[in-house]
PABA-284035 format. One line per field, with one value per residue (C-alpha): residue in three letters; x, y, z. Coordinates in steps of 0.001 Angstrom, whole numbers, padded with zeros to 6 digits. Example, Ala and Ser with C-alpha at 12.3 -4.5 7.8 and 13.67 -1.06 7.14 Angstrom:
BEGIN
semi ala | ser
x 012300 | 013670
y -004500 | -001060
z 007800 | 007140
//
This chain:
BEGIN
semi met | lys | leu | thr | asp | ile | lys | asn | ser | leu | asn | glu | ile | ser | ala | ile | gly | gly | leu | lys | gln | val | val | lys | gly | asn | thr | asp | arg | val | glu | gly | ile | lys | leu | ser | lys | glu | met | ala | gln | ala | met | ile | asp | trp | phe | asn | ser | ser | pro | tyr | gly | arg | lys | tyr | pro | lys | ala | ala | lys | ala | arg | leu | his | ile | ser | leu | gly | ile | met | met | ser | phe | gly | leu | glu | arg | tyr | ala | lys | phe | lys | gly | ser | lys | glu | glu | leu | lys | tyr | ile | lys | asp | leu | ser | lys | ala | met | arg | asp | asn | val | asn | glu | ser | thr | ile | arg | leu | asp | glu | gly | thr | arg | ser | gln | val | gly | leu | ile | asp | lys | ser | gly | lys | ile | val | ser | ala | tyr | val | his | tyr | asp | gly | tyr | pro | ser | asn | met | lys | pro | gly | ile | lys | lys | his | met | lys | asn | glu | lys | asp | val | leu | lys | leu | ile | lys | met | gly | gly | ala | arg | gly | ile | phe | asp | asp | lys | asp | ile | glu | tyr | tyr | lys | ser | gln | ser | lys | pro | thr | lys | gly | asp | val | lys | asp | ile | lys | lys | tyr | leu | lys | thr | ser | asp | ser | arg | gly | gly | ala | glu | tyr | val | tyr | leu | tyr | asp | met | arg | asp | lys | lys | trp | tyr | met | ala | asp | val | arg | ala | ser | glu | leu | lys | gly | leu | tyr | glu | ser | val | val | asn | glu | ala | lys | tyr | asp | ile | gly | met | ala | arg | lys | gly | asn | gly | leu | thr | val | tyr | asn | lys | ala | glu | glu | glu | asn | gly | asp | tyr | lys | asn | val | ala | his | ile | asp | ser | lys | gly | lys | val | lys | tyr | tyr | asp | lys | lys | val | pro | ser | lys | ile | lys | lys | gln | ile | glu | met | glu | ala | lys | lys | met | met | glu | ile | thr | lys | glu | glu | thr | met | lys | leu | thr | asp | leu | leu | asn | glu | asp | val | tyr | val | lys | asn | lys | lys | thr | gly | asn | thr | tyr | gln | val | lys | asn | ala | asn | pro | ser | lys | his | glu | pro | pro | ser | lys | ser | asp | ile | glu | lys | ala | lys | ser | asp | ala | lys | asp | glu | pro | asn | arg | asn | pro | arg | ala | ser | ile | arg | trp | ser | leu | glu | gly | val | his | ser | glu | asp | ser | lys | asp | tyr | gly | lys | lys | thr | asn | ser | ser | leu | thr | ile | ile | gly | ile | asn | his | ala | glu | leu | asn | ser | asn | gly | val | thr | lys | glu | trp | val | leu | phe | asp | glu | val | ala | ile | trp | lys | gln | ile | leu | met | asn | lys | asn | lys | asn | gly
x 106192 | 106443 | 106579 | 103688 | 101513 | 102511 | 101682 | 098290 | 097428 | 098459 | 096331 | 093151 | 090605 | 090272 | 090844 | 091596 | 094020 | 096034 | 096110 | 097465 | 100334 | 101227 | 101218 | 103548 | 105917 | 105485 | 104337 | 103606 | 100622 | 097094 | 095595 | 098330 | 097425 | 100554 | 100006 | 102123 | 101966 | 100245 | 097552 | 096962 | 096443 | 094084 | 092022 | 091896 | 090702 | 088084 | 086760 | 086671 | 085438 | 083554 | 079723 | 079856 | 082457 | 080485 | 077225 | 078704 | 081424 | 081457 | 083127 | 086408 | 086325 | 085731 | 088181 | 089802 | 089224 | 085450 | 085638 | 088055 | 085397 | 083200 | 086161 | 086825 | 083149 | 082677 | 085555 | 088814 | 090646 | 089522 | 091686 | 094620 | 096320 | 099943 | 102559 | 102099 | 098510 | 097093 | 099186 | 098363 | 094655 | 094723 | 096359 | 093631 | 090913 | 092321 | 092666 | 089075 | 087829 | 089937 | 088449 | 084958 | 085437 | 087354 | 090265 | 092983 | 095877 | 098301 | 096695 | 096898 | 098253 | 095437 | 096465 | 099471 | 097457 | 096433 | 096777 | 097750 | 098608 | 101815 | 102465 | 102864 | 101025 | 102767 | 102943 | 099701 | 097803 | 097723 | 098059 | 099823 | 100375 | 101403 | 100073 | 101746 | 100461 | 101446 | 101180 | 099704 | 098510 | 100029 | 102086 | 104131 | 104144 | 105296 | 108745 | 109014 | 108344 | 110615 | 113523 | 113040 | 111047 | 113212 | 111913 | 109927 | 112694 | 112183 | 108418 | 108773 | 111030 | 108304 | 105727 | 108046 | 108747 | 105006 | 104645 | 105990 | 105154 | 105736 | 107652 | 109391 | 112006 | 114009 | 114613 | 114920 | 111861 | 110754 | 109643 | 107289 | 109258 | 106134 | 104508 | 101219 | 099391 | 099506 | 096397 | 095722 | 093657 | 093492 | 093531 | 090548 | 088465 | 090170 | 087031 | 087105 | 090792 | 090217 | 087307 | 089474 | 092265 | 089772 | 088311 | 091732 | 093129 | 091230 | 093608 | 092657 | 095104 | 096853 | 100172 | 101093 | 104208 | 103224 | 105879 | 104423 | 105342 | 107676 | 105457 | 103794 | 100023 | 097761 | 094094 | 091853 | 090033 | 086720 | 087573 | 087132 | 090346 | 094108 | 095971 | 099640 | 101311 | 103736 | 101300 | 100880 | 099201 | 096282 | 095510 | 096122 | 093526 | 090037 | 087078 | 083468 | 081631 | 078356 | 076475 | 074054 | 072073 | 073330 | 072783 | 073024 | 074234 | 075637 | 078394 | 080440 | 081963 | 084190 | 082565 | 085876 | 087607 | 086600 | 087461 | 086355 | 083890 | 082158 | 082770 | 085477 | 084200 | 086067 | 084153 | 081154 | 078869 | 077088 | 073625 | 075196 | 077066 | 080500 | 082713 | 085075 | 087497 | 088625 | 090656 | 093295 | 094162 | 090802 | 091431 | 090255 | 087621 | 086033 | 086238 | 084242 | 081570 | 081389 | 081314 | 078420 | 076395 | 077485 | 075900 | 072647 | 072791 | 072824 | 069290 | 067935 | 066693 | 065259 | 064262 | 060504 | 060711 | 063548 | 062786 | 062400 | 064298 | 067322 | 067299 | 070283 | 069967 | 070679 | 068455 | 066337 | 063197 | 060004 | 056324 | 053840 | 051133 | 048460 | 049140 | 050905 | 053646 | 057258 | 060056 | 063395 | 063805 | 066673 | 064949 | 062197 | 059235 | 057541 | 054270 | 054099 | 056233 | 056551 | 059173 | 058400 | 058623 | 061334 | 058810 | 057757 | 061374 | 062023 | 058913 | 059953 | 063405 | 061931 | 059420 | 062112 | 064606 | 067007 | 070713 | 073011 | 075524 | 074212 | 075409 | 072842 | 071975 | 070696 | 069384 | 069473 | 067751 | 069412 | 069421 | 072062 | 071659 | 074425 | 075507 | 077113 | 079858 | 082911 | 083918 | 084280 | 084764 | 081592 | 079193 | 080800 | 081301 | 079839 | 076314 | 075742 | 072620 | 071067 | 071098 | 069194 | 070503 | 068437 | 070077 | 070156 | 072938 | 072753 | 075224 | 076221 | 077413 | 079284 | 080588 | 083333 | 081014 | 080340 | 081906 | 080227 | 078386 | 076468 | 075533 | 072795 | 071700 | 069941 | 072622 | 070072 | 068201 | 071435 | 072013 | 068388 | 068749 | 072014 | 070620 | 067321 | 069193 | 071615 | 068707 | 067105 | 070310 | 070346
y 094765 | 097681 | 101220 | 102032 | 099478 | 100856 | 104387 | 103390 | 101589 | 104594 | 106876 | 104850 | 106019 | 102585 | 101470 | 097885 | 098928 | 101131 | 098492 | 095884 | 098200 | 098545 | 094752 | 094411 | 096974 | 099507 | 102224 | 102662 | 104989 | 105016 | 108494 | 109796 | 107296 | 105440 | 101683 | 098627 | 095698 | 093649 | 096268 | 096697 | 092913 | 092986 | 095690 | 093656 | 090651 | 092851 | 094022 | 090443 | 088530 | 090744 | 090821 | 094523 | 094050 | 091218 | 093155 | 096313 | 095242 | 098703 | 100074 | 098428 | 100354 | 103716 | 105904 | 104260 | 107158 | 106729 | 103210 | 103863 | 104635 | 101749 | 099352 | 100349 | 099937 | 096627 | 094428 | 095353 | 094195 | 090604 | 090593 | 092565 | 090026 | 090834 | 092204 | 095939 | 095864 | 097525 | 100660 | 100852 | 100282 | 103147 | 105355 | 104415 | 105034 | 108480 | 109217 | 108247 | 110359 | 113276 | 112998 | 112822 | 115779 | 117805 | 118525 | 121080 | 119973 | 120493 | 117692 | 114967 | 115546 | 114532 | 116355 | 114215 | 112621 | 115952 | 115393 | 118004 | 118621 | 120473 | 121675 | 124621 | 126998 | 127373 | 130562 | 129725 | 129224 | 125408 | 123588 | 120294 | 118919 | 115824 | 114159 | 114683 | 112386 | 113725 | 117060 | 119171 | 121952 | 125430 | 125694 | 122656 | 123223 | 126844 | 126116 | 122798 | 124400 | 127322 | 124948 | 122384 | 124094 | 126977 | 127126 | 125290 | 122683 | 121458 | 121283 | 119432 | 116886 | 116264 | 115738 | 113491 | 111343 | 110799 | 112932 | 112431 | 111176 | 114665 | 117918 | 118891 | 121547 | 119264 | 116316 | 115345 | 114764 | 111101 | 110830 | 108018 | 107289 | 106062 | 106664 | 107979 | 110522 | 114129 | 116176 | 118756 | 121919 | 125530 | 128780 | 129896 | 127277 | 127033 | 125646 | 122597 | 121997 | 122259 | 119832 | 117383 | 117686 | 116830 | 113829 | 112371 | 111169 | 113581 | 116577 | 119324 | 121977 | 122785 | 124625 | 125985 | 127737 | 130301 | 130517 | 133841 | 135834 | 133335 | 133212 | 130466 | 130316 | 128098 | 127285 | 125219 | 122837 | 124090 | 127637 | 129177 | 131119 | 131047 | 133320 | 134051 | 131358 | 133767 | 136588 | 137760 | 135593 | 138022 | 137161 | 133467 | 133169 | 132081 | 134240 | 133182 | 135876 | 135386 | 137657 | 137063 | 139474 | 139152 | 141493 | 145144 | 144656 | 142193 | 139669 | 139015 | 135539 | 133593 | 130325 | 129116 | 129082 | 127616 | 128520 | 126516 | 124466 | 127446 | 129859 | 132397 | 135909 | 138530 | 141742 | 143300 | 146075 | 147896 | 149464 | 152792 | 151241 | 151283 | 148371 | 146683 | 144211 | 141165 | 139870 | 142460 | 140672 | 140997 | 141744 | 145123 | 143480 | 141804 | 145050 | 146830 | 144142 | 144546 | 148340 | 148248 | 146340 | 148860 | 151633 | 149701 | 149573 | 153361 | 153354 | 151144 | 153121 | 150350 | 146701 | 147295 | 149693 | 148339 | 148078 | 144538 | 145474 | 146139 | 142695 | 140524 | 137321 | 135403 | 133826 | 136664 | 136745 | 137813 | 137875 | 136220 | 138750 | 136067 | 133757 | 136158 | 133563 | 134685 | 132543 | 132639 | 132767 | 133209 | 135909 | 138137 | 138650 | 142060 | 140740 | 137959 | 139178 | 142164 | 143113 | 141455 | 143264 | 142446 | 140559 | 138487 | 137528 | 136636 | 134449 | 132697 | 132019 | 130688 | 128453 | 126990 | 126727 | 128491 | 127967 | 130831 | 129840 | 126290 | 124215 | 122279 | 118839 | 115654 | 112297 | 108992 | 105751 | 102565 | 098783 | 096094 | 092359 | 089914 | 086689 | 086171 | 084135 | 084859 | 084849 | 088238 | 089814 | 091876 | 089134 | 085878 | 082702 | 082535 | 081074 | 081630 | 083561 | 085759 | 089295 | 092436 | 095656 | 098828 | 102147 | 105859 | 108376 | 111997 | 114314 | 117962 | 119482 | 122463 | 123458 | 120791 | 117924 | 116078 | 117667 | 115562 | 112260 | 110082 | 106461 | 104692 | 101055 | 098527 | 096253 | 094404 | 093385 | 091962 | 089830 | 088711 | 087410 | 085622 | 083953 | 082933 | 081085 | 079581 | 078201 | 076715 | 074874 | 073517
z 113290 | 110869 | 112221 | 109882 | 111669 | 115067 | 114028 | 112643 | 115872 | 117931 | 115786 | 115943 | 118499 | 120064 | 123637 | 122671 | 119906 | 122239 | 124987 | 122585 | 121665 | 125376 | 125796 | 122799 | 124269 | 121447 | 123879 | 127582 | 127225 | 125853 | 125364 | 127647 | 130405 | 131528 | 131927 | 132642 | 130226 | 132926 | 133528 | 129796 | 129510 | 132516 | 130795 | 127573 | 129598 | 131269 | 127893 | 126576 | 129633 | 132088 | 131980 | 131132 | 128386 | 126787 | 127067 | 125503 | 123023 | 121438 | 124591 | 123548 | 120273 | 121963 | 123892 | 126924 | 129338 | 128894 | 130382 | 133275 | 135877 | 134677 | 134920 | 138512 | 139426 | 137600 | 138660 | 136947 | 140083 | 139380 | 136266 | 137690 | 139965 | 139196 | 141592 | 142088 | 140817 | 143944 | 143447 | 139752 | 140404 | 142882 | 140224 | 137719 | 140297 | 141100 | 137404 | 136597 | 139502 | 138300 | 134828 | 136267 | 138582 | 135979 | 138308 | 137553 | 135355 | 138227 | 140259 | 137628 | 134122 | 131763 | 128607 | 127650 | 124824 | 123276 | 119551 | 116978 | 113333 | 112428 | 108894 | 106584 | 104276 | 100930 | 098877 | 097073 | 100338 | 100222 | 103539 | 104242 | 107750 | 109710 | 112849 | 116261 | 119008 | 122432 | 124258 | 121470 | 123780 | 123129 | 126323 | 125207 | 121451 | 121506 | 123016 | 121126 | 117745 | 118564 | 119186 | 116425 | 113640 | 112440 | 108848 | 106179 | 105729 | 109302 | 108790 | 105487 | 107205 | 109812 | 107054 | 105028 | 108119 | 108667 | 111812 | 115325 | 118785 | 120194 | 119796 | 123043 | 123766 | 126073 | 123722 | 120080 | 117927 | 117744 | 114114 | 113084 | 109874 | 108098 | 104718 | 106135 | 104011 | 105251 | 105930 | 103224 | 102962 | 101807 | 103786 | 101685 | 103499 | 106867 | 108527 | 106255 | 106993 | 110764 | 110540 | 108568 | 111162 | 113884 | 112066 | 111111 | 114435 | 116642 | 116566 | 119001 | 117739 | 114462 | 114053 | 110618 | 109335 | 106675 | 103939 | 102793 | 105902 | 107665 | 110783 | 112801 | 113232 | 115304 | 115836 | 118034 | 115664 | 117084 | 116009 | 112557 | 112080 | 112580 | 114971 | 115559 | 117660 | 119315 | 119976 | 123552 | 126153 | 126044 | 122426 | 122979 | 125730 | 124755 | 125698 | 125316 | 127215 | 129048 | 131407 | 134238 | 136370 | 139939 | 142841 | 141860 | 138300 | 135773 | 136341 | 133199 | 132988 | 130588 | 129496 | 128048 | 131451 | 134799 | 138356 | 141403 | 139353 | 137735 | 134874 | 135671 | 136430 | 134389 | 135183 | 136902 | 135648 | 138451 | 138218 | 137165 | 134241 | 135869 | 134862 | 137291 | 135691 | 137674 | 134711 | 133816 | 130541 | 128794 | 125064 | 123743 | 121533 | 124551 | 126551 | 123858 | 124095 | 127873 | 127702 | 125214 | 127794 | 130417 | 128339 | 128330 | 132113 | 132180 | 130727 | 133489 | 136462 | 138598 | 138294 | 138041 | 135072 | 132910 | 129203 | 127926 | 124774 | 126981 | 128564 | 127652 | 125691 | 128886 | 131507 | 132932 | 135037 | 133264 | 134138 | 131794 | 130929 | 130527 | 133481 | 135836 | 136488 | 136913 | 135501 | 133640 | 129859 | 127403 | 125347 | 126679 | 124320 | 124884 | 123438 | 126051 | 128952 | 131213 | 133804 | 137163 | 140468 | 142980 | 145100 | 142051 | 141422 | 145060 | 145128 | 141894 | 143313 | 146534 | 144733 | 142519 | 145395 | 143109 | 143740 | 142581 | 139887 | 139775 | 136833 | 134743 | 136049 | 134461 | 135588 | 133676 | 134617 | 133351 | 133658 | 133143 | 132593 | 133281 | 134972 | 138391 | 136735 | 138887 | 142554 | 144190 | 147610 | 147172 | 146026 | 147157 | 145156 | 141664 | 141345 | 137611 | 138578 | 135923 | 137310 | 136432 | 137941 | 137878 | 138731 | 138213 | 137478 | 138562 | 136841 | 137124 | 133847 | 132487 | 129032 | 129198 | 130095 | 133373 | 136471 | 139180 | 139043 | 141505 | 140751 | 142712 | 142383 | 144598 | 146031 | 148169 | 145011 | 143577 | 146668 | 146606 | 143043 | 143908 | 147043 | 145427 | 142695 | 145237 | 147273 | 144147 | 143362 | 146879
//
């Protein structure tokens, strides 16, 4: 098999494509998930033969990590009968739970498949870059680039070789040695280049060596500008500030960083406008934003008489002038709303059974149709019964996606359908 074909298979965002490469021995990972050849084959068989896989063939063409939890819930163990399968199934189960619960990187390393583009900006501002498959997050790339990418010659070699599997500071670069086309762009339209980097292979970060000033720059593909790769940690950190009225003031939180399942608190502004910083590394630009809100707090004397024009563009309690109801809104409208009293707010919280700092939640009803076509420990010997399963998913969300999920379905109804068909067949 040509290296070009291997590289193209590794780049495609396809569960089945990645699994086939593991079976052939071309790699031992899919999206950073380490798999044995036997387990990869079991997953392929699950996609091709299981009731769920046959019902939803598009799942095999999506990302593998999306299907991990479904595989574990819908019979992957029936296809994984090889020696050592129990230990590997446990690893996959833990991994899928970690992805669902959004655990910390230190518990299970989930970012090994972080893709990136590495390239250069020439003297005219044109950009050209190559694909790098593994560990594209800044904490790995900074030391890797520092060791291996000394100047534009090193970057041009990477591009000429068609990219690399990864750039690490503790080993040599594994070039693809393919003729794949590089990603191109222009610093005058950096947003377009970042969007292209994202769409071609799903890069999450870009790293560019600027020939004009001999410095390295980077960007998250969701951002709109480049920043110095070797700037201080303060400047490298992401800050997406939000504020919420809590207790005797405003709590300032960073929506780009989580702590204990919630946004990380970075500061607090008390009712007198005094700012207390919990995060000592807040950039000066963000501090100015916080201190502007602190000045607004100085104008507020008490809850019942605050000016609606001073309310933040966050969820705040207001009282509807027409109905007299008190509820939360994003933006208060002085023509429709007025400041509620403390007792109004307490009543609204009590009526809604409000939970402080609660993440948004969602509920989805669903149904599956399939056939009881295989023996299993859970549902006995196959009966070829046609089955309809009705269930519901409850999910808790944050800015990164689903953090907790509960799945409910009627197992008694499944057994009823199996037994009714069994009795008919005598």
